[in-house]
N, C-alpha and C positions, 0 to 999 in steps of 0.2 A: 504494500500500500504506500502510495506516494501522495504528498500534499503540496499543492502549489498555490501561489497567489498571483493575481494579475489585475490590471485596471479594466481594460476594454476587450482585449484579445489575448488568448493564450494558445500556443501550439505545443503539443507534447506527444509522447508515445506511451501507450499502455504497456504494462508488463503482461505476462501470460497468466490469465485468470486471477489477477489481483486488481483491486479497486484503486483508481486514481481519483483524487479529490482536488477540484480546482475552485478556489474561492475568489470570486470576482468582486471588485470593490465599486465599480461604477453603477449608478442607478439605471434602470431601464424597464421595458415592458415585457421582454422575453429574452430567451437565450437561444442561440443557434449553434448546433454542433454539426461539424462537417467531418465525414470520414475521408481524410486526405489520401491515405495510401490504399484503402480498399482491401486490405489484407484479410480482415474478417469483420463481421457485423459488430457495431458498437452499441451496447445497451447502456442507457444512462438515465439518471434522475436529476431533477433540479428542485431546489427549495430555497426559501428565504432564511437568513440567519435566525435562529431560534425556532425554526420549523422542525418537523419530524425527521427530515433528512434521511429517508430510507435508502439504504445502499442497494444498487441494482444487482441482479444476478444474470448470468448468461441464459438467455431464453426466458427470463423471468417475467412475471406479471407486473403491471403498473410501472413499466419503464418505457421510455422512448427507445427507438431503434433506428440507427443510421446504417443502412444496408452495406453489404460488403462490395460496394462499387465505388471506386475512387471518385471523390467529388460529391457524394451523396450528402445532402444537408437536410436537417430536420430542425424546425423552429418549435420551441415550447409554446405554450399558450400565450396569447397576447392579451393585454388589457389589465393584468395584475401588476401595477407599478410596484417595484421593489427596489430597495436600496441594497445592492449587492445580490449575489446569488451563490449558492453552493451547488456545484455540479459534480456528480460522481459517475465515473465511467468504468466499464469492464468489457473485455473481449477475450476470445479464446487464444489469440496469438498477438504478439506485439503489433499494434496498429496505430499509425499516426493520425492525430485528430486536431481540430481547431475549435475552440470555444469562443463565442463572441457575444457580448451584450448588445442587444438590439434596441435602438431608438430610445434615447433619453428624453425625447419630446413626445408630447401627446399626439396621437393620431387623430385625424378628423373624420 
């Protein structure tokens, strides 16, 4: 398990079947996770600081999934303004990913 911090964008690589935690400090309305390398699917969860922060499992329930295709991006829900986000990711093989905080401005 590795823990990282970033402001708006973070690029990293998961370990084999271990959870990476990325703590984002910028406010926004959603988080986008991109499977950069496409090595294997990325399963991930996102929560606000102080939230439940459930860790994802490979193939698990209640997790987002960025498919094992390079460049596949998935956006978390939009509309819940949050100050920072805690994103946890897991995959079956080392997989490069990018986590981005989306839109610090209200959408119209």
